[in-house]
Structures are given as structure tokens and as C-alpha cells.
Kinemage of the C-alpha trace (Angstrom):
@kinemage 1
@onewidth
@group {chain A} dominant
@subgroup {mainchain}
@vectorlist {calphas} color= white
{ca met a 1} P -85.679 94.890 74.354
{ca ala a 2} L -82.238 94.978 72.484
{ca thr a 3} L -81.618 91.382 71.429
{ca pro a 4} L -84.977 91.412 68.973
{ca thr a 5} L -83.132 94.690 67.793
{ca arg a 6} L -80.446 92.794 66.892
{ca phe a 7} L -81.773 89.739 66.206
{ca his a 8} L -83.961 91.009 63.162
{ca his a 9} L -80.674 94.058 61.983
{ca gln a 10} L -78.632 91.076 60.978
{ca pro a 11} L -80.916 89.416 57.901
{ca leu a 12} L -80.671 92.934 57.221
{ca asn a 13} L -77.291 93.266 56.302
{ca his a 14} L -76.566 89.911 54.973
{ca his a 15} L -79.724 90.744 52.823
{ca his a 16} L -77.729 93.634 51.831
{ca ser a 17} L -74.332 92.212 51.085
{ca ala a 18} L -76.097 89.882 48.557
{ca ser a 19} L -77.463 92.807 46.961
{ca lys a 20} L -74.222 94.295 45.868
{ca val a 21} L -72.592 90.336 44.832
{ca ile a 22} L -75.908 90.177 42.378
{ca ile a 23} L -75.390 93.775 41.367
{ca phe a 24} L -71.491 92.748 40.673
{ca phe a 25} L -72.522 90.381 38.659
{ca cys a 26} L -74.833 92.048 36.311
{ca leu a 27} L -72.118 94.771 35.365
{ca ser a 28} L -69.880 92.314 34.653
{ca ala a 29} L -72.182 89.941 32.307
{ca phe a 30} L -72.762 92.864 30.838
{ca leu a 31} L -69.350 94.198 30.196
{ca gly a 32} L -68.195 91.150 28.712
{ca val a 33} L -70.900 91.160 26.389
{ca ala a 34} L -70.411 94.611 25.201
{ca leu a 35} L -66.596 93.334 24.802
{ca val a 36} L -67.903 90.132 23.045
{ca ala a 37} L -70.119 92.407 20.828
{ca asn a 38} L -67.273 94.603 20.159
{ca leu a 39} L -64.990 91.745 19.091
{ca phe a 40} L -67.322 90.815 16.656
{ca arg a 41} L -68.304 94.043 14.900
{ca ala a 42} L -64.175 94.533 14.384
{ca ser a 43} L -63.936 91.016 12.485
{ca leu a 44} L -67.307 91.440 10.503
{ca ser a 45} L -65.419 95.197 9.709
{ca ser a 46} L -62.342 93.425 8.950
{ca his a 47} L -64.078 90.720 7.128
{ca tyr a 48} L -65.897 93.636 4.926
{ca leu a 49} L -62.228 95.009 3.720
{ca ser a 50} L -61.222 92.050 2.748
{ca ile a 51} L -63.756 91.672 0.316
{ca ala a 52} L -63.864 95.396 -0.897
{ca thr a 53} L -60.348 95.278 -1.633
{ca asn a 54} L -60.790 92.637 -4.250
{ca trp a 55} L -63.544 94.913 -6.173
{ca val a 56} L -61.743 98.405 -5.479
{ca asp a 57} L -61.410 99.991 -7.929
{ca thr a 58} L -59.230 99.464 -11.170
{ca asn a 59} L -58.654 102.687 -12.514
{ca ala a 60} L -57.159 104.567 -9.513
{ca pro a 61} L -53.504 104.766 -9.699
{ca val a 62} L -50.932 102.541 -7.232
{ca leu a 63} L -51.481 104.134 -3.715
{ca leu a 64} L -49.520 103.704 -0.802
{ca ile a 65} L -51.763 104.999 2.438
{ca pro a 66} L -50.988 105.445 6.061
{ca asn a 67} L -53.128 104.757 8.617
{ca ala a 68} L -52.280 107.542 10.340
{ca thr a 69} L -53.899 110.052 7.861
{ca ala a 70} L -57.137 107.794 6.452
{ca thr a 71} L -60.268 109.991 6.261
{ca pro a 72} L -63.415 108.092 5.386
{ca asp a 73} L -65.845 108.986 4.327
{ca thr a 74} L -68.527 109.817 6.800
{ca asn a 75} L -70.942 109.949 4.391
{ca asn a 76} L -71.052 106.912 2.949
{ca lys a 77} L -71.484 103.292 5.667
{ca asn a 78} L -69.234 101.083 3.535
{ca asn a 79} L -66.562 103.437 3.285
{ca glu a 80} L -66.519 103.868 6.591
{ca lys a 81} L -66.643 100.370 8.112
{ca gly a 82} L -62.818 100.304 5.236
{ca gly a 83} L -61.771 103.230 6.316
{ca lys a 84} L -61.928 102.173 10.004
{ca ser a 85} L -60.708 98.792 9.740
{ca ala a 86} L -58.119 99.952 7.298
{ca lys a 87} L -57.036 102.000 10.081
{ca arg a 88} L -56.356 98.742 12.545
{ca arg a 89} L -54.346 96.992 9.941
{ca gly a 90} L -52.562 99.179 8.642
{ca pro a 91} L -51.583 100.149 5.262
{ca glu a 92} L -52.877 98.715 1.593
{ca arg a 93} L -51.825 98.625 -1.507
{ca phe a 94} L -54.096 99.282 -4.027
{ca leu a 95} L -52.162 97.673 -7.715
{ca ser a 96} L -53.285 99.808 -10.703
{ca ser a 97} L -55.209 98.344 -13.397
{ca thr a 98} L -52.840 99.080 -15.638
{ca phe a 99} L -49.538 98.124 -13.899
{ca ala a 100} L -48.530 95.858 -16.803
{ca asp a 101} L -48.317 98.285 -19.348
{ca leu a 102} L -43.925 98.460 -20.775
{ca pro a 103} L -42.419 101.705 -21.331
{ca ala a 104} L -42.769 102.138 -25.378
{ca pro a 105} L -42.940 105.009 -28.087
{ca glu a 106} L -45.894 106.994 -28.570
{ca trp a 107} L -46.418 106.341 -32.363
{ca his a 108} L -48.359 108.705 -35.310
{ca trp a 109} L -51.349 106.225 -36.680
{ca glu a 110} L -53.403 106.505 -39.890
{ca gln a 111} L -57.078 105.318 -39.883
{ca met a 112} L -57.338 103.361 -42.462
{ca pro a 113} L -60.900 102.145 -43.992
{ca ser a 114} L -62.679 99.589 -41.359
{ca ala a 115} L -63.326 96.216 -42.321
{ca pro a 116} L -66.414 95.578 -43.748
{ca val a 117} L -67.578 93.657 -40.060
{ca pro a 118} L -66.558 94.140 -37.201
{ca arg a 119} L -64.660 90.748 -36.043
{ca leu a 120} L -62.725 88.935 -32.792
{ca asp a 121} L -60.934 85.436 -33.411
{ca gly a 122} L -60.611 85.728 -36.952
{ca tyr a 123} L -57.436 85.329 -38.699
{ca ser a 124} L -55.213 86.390 -41.622
{ca val a 125} L -52.521 85.992 -44.423
{ca gln a 126} L -50.837 88.268 -46.777
{ca ile a 127} L -50.654 87.400 -50.522
{ca lys a 128} L -48.071 90.363 -51.806
{ca asn a 129} L -50.535 93.422 -51.622
{ca met a 130} L -53.870 91.036 -50.743
{ca phe a 131} L -54.339 90.705 -46.838
{ca tyr a 132} L -56.979 87.333 -46.801
{ca val a 133} L -59.058 88.060 -43.041
{ca leu a 134} L -61.073 84.821 -42.316
{ca gly a 135} L -64.208 84.119 -40.355
{ca gly a 136} L -64.444 85.198 -36.741
{ca tyr a 137} L -66.762 86.285 -34.232
{ca ala a 138} L -68.924 89.563 -34.726
{ca asn a 139} L -69.980 88.891 -31.120
{ca leu a 140} L -70.589 85.178 -29.266
{ca asp a 141} L -73.849 84.463 -30.650
{ca his a 142} L -72.972 85.384 -34.339
{ca val a 143} L -69.737 84.426 -36.298
{ca his a 144} L -68.602 85.019 -39.511
{ca ser a 145} L -68.717 82.644 -42.494
{ca his a 146} L -66.509 85.096 -44.996
{ca val a 147} L -63.240 86.016 -45.891
{ca asp a 148} L -62.686 90.081 -46.616
{ca val a 149} L -59.843 90.929 -49.423
{ca phe a 150} L -57.639 94.052 -48.859
{ca asp a 151} L -55.554 95.731 -51.302
{ca phe a 152} L -52.487 97.520 -49.237
{ca ser a 153} L -52.076 99.079 -53.035
{ca ile a 154} L -54.792 101.356 -52.723
{ca asn a 155} L -56.157 101.476 -48.762
{ca lys a 156} L -60.098 99.657 -50.193
{ca trp a 157} L -61.202 96.562 -49.260
{ca val a 158} L -62.375 95.231 -52.486
{ca asp a 159} L -63.426 91.699 -51.958
{ca glu a 160} L -65.346 88.955 -50.222
{ca ile a 161} L -65.421 84.819 -50.436
{ca lys a 162} L -68.151 82.560 -49.214
{ca met a 163} L -66.626 79.983 -46.735
{ca pro a 164} L -67.826 76.615 -47.421
{ca lys a 165} L -70.485 75.467 -44.618
{ca glu a 166} L -68.784 73.057 -43.167
{ca met a 167} L -64.899 74.970 -42.465
{ca ala a 168} L -64.802 76.191 -38.658
{ca his a 169} L -65.501 80.391 -38.017
{ca ser a 170} L -62.898 80.920 -35.718
{ca his a 171} L -59.948 79.632 -33.876
{ca leu a 172} L -58.528 78.395 -36.847
{ca gly a 173} L -54.948 76.923 -37.777
{ca val a 174} L -53.736 79.190 -41.254
{ca ala a 175} L -51.103 79.525 -43.834
{ca thr a 176} L -50.025 79.895 -47.367
{ca asp a 177} L -47.790 79.519 -50.416
{ca gly a 178} L -48.044 82.536 -51.412
{ca arg a 179} L -50.935 81.701 -53.790
{ca tyr a 180} L -52.750 79.318 -51.756
{ca ile a 181} L -53.988 79.850 -48.263
{ca tyr a 182} L -54.851 76.618 -46.293
{ca val a 183} L -57.487 76.515 -43.022
{ca val a 184} L -57.276 73.540 -40.217
{ca ser a 185} L -59.836 72.410 -38.097
{ca gly a 186} L -60.851 75.073 -35.349
{ca gln a 187} L -63.992 76.106 -33.858
{ca his a 188} L -67.100 75.601 -35.833
{ca gly a 189} L -70.403 77.677 -34.649
{ca thr a 190} L -70.891 80.396 -32.097
{ca gln a 191} L -69.810 80.468 -28.313
{ca cys a 192} L -67.767 77.913 -27.103
{ca arg a 193} L -68.232 74.610 -29.035
{ca gly a 194} L -65.861 72.660 -29.892
{ca pro a 195} L -63.018 72.386 -32.648
{ca thr a 196} L -63.221 70.451 -35.869
{ca thr a 197} L -60.887 68.200 -38.100
{ca val a 198} L -62.278 69.117 -41.773
{ca ser a 199} L -59.103 71.456 -43.682
{ca phe a 200} L -59.250 73.524 -46.916
{ca ser a 201} L -57.529 74.480 -48.871
{ca leu a 202} L -57.919 77.767 -50.931
{ca asp a 203} L -57.302 79.544 -54.038
{ca thr a 204} L -56.874 83.134 -54.284
{ca val a 205} L -56.822 83.152 -57.818
{ca thr a 206} L -59.390 80.843 -58.556
{ca lys a 207} L -61.529 81.762 -55.468
{ca lys a 208} L -62.071 77.979 -55.756
{ca trp a 209} L -61.601 75.889 -52.046
{ca lys a 210} L -60.727 72.651 -51.861
{ca ser a 211} L -60.980 69.603 -49.146
{ca leu a 212} L -58.208 68.756 -47.195
{ca pro a 213} L -57.523 65.036 -45.434
{ca pro a 214} L -58.531 65.747 -41.724
{ca leu a 215} L -56.504 66.838 -38.719
{ca pro a 216} L -56.196 63.218 -36.517
{ca glu a 217} L -58.152 65.091 -33.772
{ca pro a 218} L -60.130 68.023 -33.386
{ca arg a 219} L -58.214 70.587 -32.001
{ca tyr a 220} L -58.659 74.588 -31.233
{ca ala a 221} L -56.413 77.388 -32.471
{ca pro a 222} L -53.656 75.684 -33.098
{ca ala a 223} L -50.147 76.905 -34.710
{ca thr a 224} L -50.208 76.309 -37.516
{ca gln a 225} L -47.400 76.972 -40.812
{ca leu a 226} L -46.058 76.334 -44.491
{ca trp a 227} L -42.424 74.924 -43.951
{ca lys a 228} L -40.226 73.075 -45.767
{ca gly a 229} L -43.316 71.715 -48.299
{ca arg a 230} L -45.234 70.672 -45.535
{ca leu a 231} L -48.341 71.554 -43.059
{ca his a 232} L -46.877 71.576 -39.529
{ca val a 233} L -49.985 71.901 -37.449
{ca met a 234} L -49.794 71.221 -33.625
{ca gly a 235} L -50.603 72.637 -30.005
{ca gly a 236} L -53.719 73.758 -29.325
{ca ser a 237} L -56.544 73.039 -27.489
{ca lys a 238} L -58.405 69.554 -27.404
{ca glu a 239} L -61.919 68.749 -27.936
{ca asn a 240} L -63.216 70.269 -24.619
{ca arg a 241} L -61.551 74.089 -25.328
{ca his a 242} L -59.467 73.608 -22.286
{ca thr a 243} L -57.038 71.421 -22.387
{ca pro a 244} L -54.123 71.887 -23.532
{ca gly a 245} L -53.108 70.070 -26.621
{ca leu a 246} L -48.867 68.866 -27.217
{ca asp a 247} L -49.123 66.985 -30.636
{ca his a 248} L -47.472 67.569 -33.552
{ca trp a 249} L -48.482 66.773 -37.480
{ca ser a 250} L -47.537 67.665 -40.841
{ca leu a 251} L -49.080 67.124 -44.276
{ca ala a 252} L -47.494 67.022 -47.084
{ca val a 253} L -48.910 69.648 -49.670
{ca lys a 254} L -48.670 71.537 -53.163
{ca asp a 255} L -50.408 73.895 -55.084
{ca gly a 256} L -53.174 73.389 -52.413
{ca glu a 257} L -53.493 69.728 -52.528
{ca ala a 258} L -52.423 67.469 -49.904
{ca leu a 259} L -50.036 64.845 -51.610
{ca glu a 260} L -50.779 62.453 -49.095
{ca gln a 261} L -53.722 60.791 -46.971
{ca gln a 262} L -52.616 60.650 -43.620
{ca trp a 263} L -50.747 63.319 -41.463
{ca arg a 264} L -47.764 62.343 -40.432
{ca asp a 265} L -46.552 62.259 -36.204
{ca glu a 266} L -43.952 65.165 -35.679
{ca val a 267} L -41.728 65.415 -32.966
{ca pro a 268} L -44.685 66.957 -30.293
{ca ile a 269} L -44.180 71.162 -28.819
{ca pro a 270} L -42.489 71.331 -25.435
{ca arg a 271} L -45.811 73.076 -24.292
{ca gly a 272} L -48.822 72.944 -25.307
{ca gly a 273} L -52.485 75.719 -25.993
{ca pro a 274} L -53.618 78.170 -28.012
{ca his a 275} L -53.234 81.903 -29.129
{ca arg a 276} L -50.223 81.370 -31.003
{ca ala a 277} L -47.741 82.930 -33.069
{ca cys a 278} L -46.312 80.515 -35.217
{ca ile a 279} L -43.434 81.834 -38.095
{ca ala a 280} L -41.251 79.810 -40.720
{ca val a 281} L -38.055 82.123 -41.160
{ca asp a 282} L -35.697 80.257 -43.742
{ca asp a 283} L -35.134 76.564 -42.130
{ca arg a 284} L -36.130 77.753 -38.269
{ca leu a 285} L -39.812 77.474 -37.139
{ca phe a 286} L -40.373 79.470 -34.105
{ca val a 287} L -43.603 79.522 -31.754
{ca ile a 288} L -44.459 82.699 -29.252
{ca gly a 289} L -46.605 82.557 -26.697
{ca gly a 290} L -50.241 81.388 -25.917
{ca gln a 291} L -51.465 80.140 -23.384
{ca glu a 292} L -53.142 77.169 -21.500
{ca gly a 293} L -56.413 76.445 -20.922
{ca asp a 294} L -59.703 78.863 -21.943
{ca phe a 295} L -63.271 79.051 -21.916
{ca met a 296} L -65.625 76.345 -22.023
{ca ala a 297} L -69.025 75.555 -22.634
{ca lys a 298} L -70.909 75.421 -19.701
{ca pro a 299} L -71.447 72.074 -18.584
{ca gly a 300} L -75.560 71.080 -19.985
{ca ser a 301} L -75.832 74.338 -22.684
{ca pro a 302} L -77.757 74.302 -25.343
{ca ile a 303} L -76.016 76.475 -26.962
{ca phe a 304} L -72.738 75.725 -25.895
{ca lys a 305} L -72.684 79.421 -23.558
{ca cys a 306} L -69.213 79.893 -22.611
{ca ser a 307} L -68.070 79.239 -19.452
{ca arg a 308} L -64.149 81.116 -17.750
{ca arg a 309} L -62.096 78.687 -16.382
{ca his a 310} L -58.817 78.846 -15.267
{ca glu a 311} L -56.317 79.752 -17.802
{ca val a 312} L -51.907 80.331 -17.818
{ca val a 313} L -50.879 83.024 -20.113
{ca tyr a 314} L -46.637 82.499 -21.364
{ca gly a 315} L -44.709 84.300 -23.261
{ca asp a 316} L -42.344 81.575 -23.961
{ca val a 317} L -40.505 80.930 -27.303
{ca tyr a 318} L -39.455 77.871 -28.982
{ca met a 319} L -37.628 77.151 -32.082
{ca leu a 320} L -37.678 74.191 -34.450
{ca asp a 321} L -34.916 73.020 -36.387
{ca lys a 322} L -33.585 71.488 -39.748
{ca asp a 323} L -33.104 68.019 -37.324
{ca met a 324} L -36.623 68.156 -36.358
{ca lys a 325} L -35.221 69.285 -32.320
{ca trp a 326} L -36.751 72.082 -30.478
{ca thr a 327} L -34.286 74.847 -28.975
{ca ile a 328} L -35.791 77.079 -25.325
{ca leu a 329} L -35.457 80.876 -27.054
{ca pro a 330} L -35.783 83.708 -24.690
{ca ala a 331} L -39.387 84.228 -23.391
{ca met a 332} L -41.516 87.831 -24.956
{ca pro a 333} L -40.911 90.849 -22.940
{ca lys a 334} L -43.947 89.954 -20.508
{ca pro a 335} L -46.562 86.901 -21.161
{ca asn a 336} L -48.690 87.165 -24.376
{ca ser a 337} L -51.795 85.640 -25.706
{ca his a 338} L -54.142 85.382 -28.849
{ca ile a 339} L -51.232 86.708 -32.001
{ca glu a 340} L -51.694 83.821 -34.112
{ca cys a 341} L -52.338 86.596 -36.515
{ca ala a 342} L -50.865 89.380 -35.151
{ca trp a 343} L -47.512 88.827 -36.852
{ca val a 344} L -45.020 90.698 -39.843
{ca ile a 345} L -41.100 89.684 -40.303
{ca val a 346} L -39.723 93.161 -41.202
{ca asn a 347} L -35.586 93.358 -41.728
{ca asn a 348} L -34.505 89.900 -40.416
{ca ser a 349} L -36.992 90.314 -36.831
{ca ile a 350} L -40.407 89.185 -36.453
{ca ile a 351} L -42.794 92.231 -35.599
{ca ile a 352} L -45.712 91.945 -32.828
{ca thr a 353} L -48.621 94.257 -32.461
{ca gly a 354} L -51.028 93.372 -29.135
{ca gly a 355} L -52.245 90.692 -27.133
{ca thr a 356} L -53.856 88.863 -23.810
{ca thr a 357} L -51.247 89.201 -20.759
{ca glu a 358} L -51.859 87.340 -17.448
{ca lys a 359} L -55.124 88.352 -15.582
{ca his a 360} L -54.825 91.101 -13.107
{ca pro a 361} L -54.417 89.586 -9.934
{ca val a 362} L -57.048 91.205 -8.027
{ca thr a 363} L -59.510 91.698 -9.691
{ca lys a 364} L -59.080 88.894 -11.961
{ca arg a 365} L -60.378 90.457 -15.191
{ca met a 366} L -58.048 89.916 -18.394
{ca met a 367} L -56.264 92.196 -19.380
{ca leu a 368} L -55.171 93.850 -22.842
{ca val a 369} L -51.916 94.383 -24.712
{ca gly a 370} L -50.816 97.608 -26.323
{ca glu a 371} L -47.063 97.227 -26.844
{ca val a 372} L -45.901 96.741 -30.542
{ca phe a 373} L -42.274 93.808 -29.874
{ca gln a 374} L -39.341 92.958 -32.083
{ca phe a 375} L -37.996 90.011 -32.680
{ca his a 376} L -34.327 90.257 -33.621
{ca leu a 377} L -33.784 86.934 -35.510
{ca asp a 378} L -29.652 87.849 -35.783
{ca ser a 379} L -29.584 88.108 -31.760
{ca met a 380} L -32.312 86.315 -30.041
{ca lys a 381} L -33.498 89.314 -28.443
{ca trp a 382} L -36.705 91.331 -27.459
{ca ser a 383} L -37.090 94.905 -27.293
{ca val a 384} L -40.331 96.907 -27.083
{ca ile a 385} L -40.226 99.291 -30.092
{ca gly a 386} L -43.997 101.002 -30.065
{ca arg a 387} L -47.352 101.281 -29.089
{ca leu a 388} L -50.692 101.128 -30.855
{ca pro a 389} L -53.811 103.966 -30.430
{ca tyr a 390} L -55.280 101.440 -27.860
{ca arg a 391} L -54.713 98.403 -26.451
{ca ile a 392} L -56.103 94.926 -28.231
{ca lys a 393} L -55.970 91.391 -28.822
{ca thr a 394} L -56.508 88.912 -31.387
{ca thr a 395} L -55.233 91.726 -34.263
{ca leu a 396} L -54.415 91.001 -37.755
{ca ala a 397} L -51.017 92.496 -39.378
{ca gly a 398} L -49.652 92.980 -42.880
{ca phe a 399} L -47.150 94.739 -43.719
{ca trp a 400} L -46.837 97.100 -47.106
{ca asp a 401} L -44.775 99.182 -48.488
{ca gly a 402} L -43.019 100.506 -45.258
{ca trp a 403} L -45.784 101.138 -43.638
{ca leu a 404} L -47.323 98.535 -40.499
{ca tyr a 405} L -50.724 97.786 -40.859
{ca phe a 406} L -53.236 96.209 -38.206
{ca thr a 407} L -57.266 95.556 -38.496
{ca ser a 408} L -60.085 93.901 -35.849
{ca gly a 409} L -59.660 92.321 -32.635
{ca gln a 410} L -61.344 93.441 -28.889
{ca arg a 411} L -60.395 96.396 -27.630
{ca asp a 412} L -59.827 97.721 -24.026
{ca arg a 413} L -61.706 99.567 -22.907
{ca gly a 414} L -60.534 103.097 -21.977
{ca pro a 415} L -56.041 104.142 -21.527
{ca asp a 416} L -56.728 103.217 -17.943
{ca asn a 417} L -58.919 100.417 -17.990
{ca pro a 418} L -57.134 97.282 -20.030
{ca gln a 419} L -59.896 95.113 -19.532
{ca pro a 420} L -61.540 93.940 -23.013
{ca arg a 421} L -65.000 95.718 -24.420
{ca thr a 422} L -65.817 96.241 -28.429
{ca val a 423} L -65.004 93.987 -30.598
{ca val a 424} L -63.681 96.567 -33.382
{ca gly a 425} L -62.792 95.989 -37.090
{ca glu a 426} L -60.874 99.195 -37.512
{ca thr a 427} L -57.769 99.365 -39.820
{ca trp a 428} L -54.467 101.369 -38.756
{ca arg a 429} L -51.047 101.581 -40.224
{ca thr a 430} L -47.870 104.084 -39.238
{ca lys a 431} L -44.680 103.964 -40.676
{ca leu a 432} L -42.139 101.338 -39.159
{ca his a 433} L -38.743 102.276 -38.697
{ca leu a 434} L -36.709 99.955 -37.540
{ca ser a 435} L -33.135 100.730 -36.030
């Protein structure tokens, strides 16, 4: 009887061992799946943080957060994920939106009567005590087709002059000889329409316009100035609004009329692009700041809707001498653009107000400039001498009886946010004291 008992006992031991093996493999598989799931969750958490960091609150100061003190908000699942991931990744640096602001003295500003209309990308010239403000956007869907006139001697807006229908509304090239205003090329219409070649002169005494020979090619916001009896136009953007132009043309003019029928080719500017200050001082012509690239019309858009493109803002300074040779001078304290009419000449120096600088490296948002810069023409050196009431671009500057004025443009979102927001027509002045 013993033999049968042993015969049945052996298979039972074998079955028990097989069960143990199956249980072992099941547990191993379960642990393996759990491990893979945990790694996948960690990967998602890390990916989330990399996205969230690009949308960090730009009003925050520059902070260095140690991983030992990271305390995620348990009431917010997204913050909880970010906190746990931040602990694993170590310290994270958050860049303040105001990091590009430069130290500058605070000035006392007085607010004067606002312009009749707010304007962005308007243009201006000063003739004695009269300040002529041309065109510009009210918003992307509405442009101005007139000139507003401000009298510095009485601090009032005193006149309005209609512009020719064919004339560009924004991104102009402008210059004056002390009576006549020369207007070259620019953008005709709303949104991001392309530039035109048409050019005009305005007699500020009779308020009559005259046509000038068209520019050889359309240009958008070219650097323009009257220098040694010739109207010089250079740089800007080409017809697509984005490609920088290097071409430089000039036209002999006198008393608001062209003395020749065609523009003459001149030495190209070393670096192209729009939104630059162009200033004549004696036998020297200065071109300051600017950018390469700009918004373009969205392909196929019937209204030429603006579409953002890559831009490079720079603070380069070039000087053209009497021998028609370009010289590179010290760059601005920081890259600066949208300063075409944001300058005045005072005490053998160039004063520049506001503008736009490089985009924020994290948010990729445009950042406005709130400093006032001085370029000393004797030493060829820059100084930061003051601060505007707020950051602002495409502002229009004038100087009268010791007062520095500016009007219009697009201002920032507040002291802690340099991104552009409201288009304004406000006018301000401050007593200028230069060392």
C-alpha cells in the first residue's frame, strides 16, 4: 500500500512548485509594469514643467528656488506636478520681465494736452516752435490720413492738414529743410499691407502738397534725412515688410521740389532694416538702432492681416562722412528700435527717448524701452540720463525753450510689465538739464 501512496504524493509536490513559479513571475511582471508606469509618469511630469516654464508669470522677480525648500501648492494639481518635478530637477531660474531695464534717474514730467488722436507708427518733424505729427495707426484696422500740428510756444494743438490720398499712412521716411516737409515711401493702408514708392513734399506755409519722383523700389520705414542739399533714403524693409534693404538713394531737392527726375544710387548702408533714427549733424549723417525683420501679411489674407515673424533688434550706430564712407561707432547701451522720430539734438548731443529692445528670452514677447539716452557727439559715447513716465515705442520727440517733449506711441502694461498695450496720444514734457 506504501507504493501507491508515494506515487500520488510526488505529483502533488511538483504541482506546488509550479504554482510558486507562476506566482513569482506574476509578481515580477506586476513590479515591472509598475516601474515602467512610474518612469512614464516622471517623464510626463518633466515634460509638463518644460512647457509650464515657458509660460511662467513674467511679473515675478528673478528667483533662485532651492530644491530643498520647494513647496508645491497642494490645491493645484498642475503646480503640484511642477513642484515635484522641480525637486527632481534641482533649482529653476525665473527671469523677470523687467530685467532689460537700465538704471536711470527719475525725472519730473508734466502732462500737456493730448494729441487729437492716439497714434502708433506716426512720424514727426519740428520747424521752430511748430511740431508736425503725421499719419500713424489708431489701431491695426484704422489709420490716420492727416497731420496734427502742435505749437510749443502756447502748448496747444492748433491745426490739422489733410494728407494726399495716395500718400502712405505709416512707416514713412520724413525730413525737413525748415519749411518744407519731405515724405518718402511707407505703408499705405491698414494691418500689414506692403509699402509704396510715392513721395511728396508739404509746404508748411501754404499747406500745399507736391509730388516728388517715386522711390526706385518700395520701402517700409526707411532711414531718411535731408543732408547737403539731397534727400537721402536708405535701409528699411523691402516689399514683403520683412527682408532688410541695404540700398541707399538720394535726390537733389530745393524748396519742396526735386531738382532731378531720378534718384541717384549711393553707397549702401552696412546693415539694413527699418525703424531707425537718421540724423544729420553738419557734414555727418548718423543712423542709429533699428531691426532686421518685421510683421508680415498672413499669406492669403484678404485684409493683409499681420502675422508675427522673427525679428532681430540691434543698437548699431553708423556714421556717413563727407567722403561718403561709413564708419561704425559705439553701439547704444542696449538694442533699440522704433525710434525714427524719438530724437532731438541738444548741446552737441543726440537725445533718444524710448523704443523697443530684444524680446524676452522666455516669453518671446516684445519689450518696450523707458530710458532716455544721450549720445555725446564730441566723445562719441553713450549715457543713460533719465526715465520716461512709462516705457513707450514710436514716440515723437521735440525740444523747445529748454523743455524735452514727447507725444503718442504705444505704451507698456505697467511698471512691472514692459509688453506693449495701449496706443496713446498723451503729450509730456520735462525740463532738460544736461551735463
